[in-house]
C-alpha positions in Angstrom: 0.0 0.0 0.0 2.8 2.4 0.8 4.0 2.3 -2.8 0.5 3.0 -4.0 0.1 6.2 -2.0 3.7 7.4 -2.3 2.7 9.6 -5.3 0.4 11.6 -3.0 2.3 11.1 0.2 6.0 10.7 -0.5 8.0 8.8 2.2 5.1 6.6 3.1 6.2 3.3 4.7 4.4 0.2 5.8 5.4 -1.4 9.1 6.6 -4.4 7.1 9.0 -2.1 5.2 10.5 -1.2 8.5 10.7 -4.8 9.9 8.0 -4.0 12.5 5.3 -6.5 11.4 5.6 -8.2 14.8 6.1 -5.0 16.8 3.7 -3.9 19.6 1.5 -0.9 19.1 3.6 0.9 21.7 6.8 0.3 19.7 5.1 1.5 16.5 3.8 4.6 18.3 7.3 5.4 19.7 8.9 5.0 16.3 6.2 7.1 14.5 6.7 9.8 17.1 10.5 9.8 16.7 10.3 9.8 12.9 7.5 12.3 12.7 5.2 9.8 10.9 1.5 9.8 10.8 0.0 6.4 11.6 -2.7 5.2 9.2 -4.5 2.2 10.6 -7.8 0.2 10.6 -7.0 -0.6 14.3 -9.1 1.3 16.8 -6.2 0.9 19.4 -4.2 3.7 17.7 -7.3 6.0 17.7 -7.8 5.3 21.4 -4.2 5.9 22.2 -4.2 9.3 20.3 -7.3 10.3 22.2 -5.7 9.6 25.6 -2.1 10.6 24.9 -2.5 13.2 22.1 0.1 13.7 19.4 2.6 13.3 18.1 2.2 11.1 16.3 -1.0 11.9 14.5 -3.4 9.0 13.7 -5.7 8.4 10.7 -8.2 5.7 11.5 -9.8 4.0 8.6 -13.0 2.8 10.3 -14.2 0.5 7.5 -13.9 -3.0 9.0 -13.0 -5.5 6.3 -12.0 -3.6 3.2 -9.4 -4.0 0.5 -6.1 -2.2 0.1 -7.7 -0.5 -3.0 -10.5 0.9 -0.9 -8.0 2.3 1.6 -5.9 3.9 -1.1 -9.0 5.3 -2.7 -10.0 6.9 0.7 -6.6 8.5 1.1 -6.5 9.8 -2.4 -10.1 11.1 -2.3 -9.3 13.1 0.9 -5.9 14.3 -0.1 -6.6 18.0 0.7 -8.2 17.1 4.0 -5.2 15.0 4.9 -2.7 17.8 4.0 -4.7 20.2 6.2 -4.8 17.7 9.1 -1.0 17.3 8.9 -0.6 21.1 9.2 -3.1 21.5 12.1 -1.1 21.6 15.3 -4.2 21.0 17.4 -5.6 17.8 15.8 -4.5 14.4 17.0 -6.6 12.0 14.9 -8.8 11.9 11.8 -11.4 9.2 11.1 -12.7 8.0 7.8 -15.7 5.7 7.6 
């Protein structure tokens, strides 16, 4: 998926690209914070963590249940301008797409 969205969001990486496919949410959170990444996930745990802890990192929660990679890519592409504004907003911690 990271390769698919790189044209819109350069530097995007998947946890597998970073050797973190077995990492805990806490480890992923810590790395994203250090590297200034935004976490994009279908997992509500990251949304909850951002609600409690705040940012950084920022979290984009794809609240779609079972969906294809194509659907996720489509959501991110469709909401490109909203995502750019979210990245620049110093007060926002998370963004949800259903």
